[in-house]
C-alpha positions, 0 to 999 in steps of 0.5 A: 438984528438982535431979538429980545424976550423976557422969560419971567418977570425981568428975572431972565432975558434972552437976546438972540443974535444970529446963531447965538443966544445970550441968557442974562439972569438979573434978580435986581437987589437979590444978588441973583440968588435963586428962590423957589420961583426964580429957580425955574426961569433958567430951566425954562430958558434952557428948554426953550433954547433946546427947541431952537434949531437955528441956535449954535451957541448959548451964553449964560451970564449974570449981572456986573456984580454977581453971576449967581449967589446960590439959594436965596437964604432969605426966601421965607417960602423955602424955610417957613415951618421947616417944611422938608417937602418944600426944601426937597422940591427946591433942590429938585428944581435945582437939579432939573436946572442943571440937567436942562443946561447940561443937556443942551445940544448947543455949545454953552458958555458961562460968561462970568464977570463978577462974584460967584459962589463955587456951587454956582459954577456947578449950576451953570453946567456949561461946556466952557467958562469964560472969565471976563475982567474979574472973577472972585469966589465967596464961601460961607463958613 
């Protein structure tokens, strides 16, 4: 029987089904863009999975429309007052997220069935990338 848990305000959901955990990221209308708050949720999830000795596989997925859109460019907290320390903290959180997923002892799979920014393929830091029905990348010029 699958077990569900919310990690942070419906942004991230973990479904446990035997030895497999599926981590689904969904920021609703924000195209799964990471802001100063939501960037911590995937890190928390990875650390939680790391402590679970019953798991063998961790699957990371986004929504049907977007795996992840990268940094949330509309996040006022990130860009307000052009504060370099806030930007530095956000990028450090992103690095922590990458390290947390890269260091998981379980096999990690990024199940991508939507649009993705190339930088987010690096953010996923998974052992395997599974392209489902459709995969497209978007670039900012």
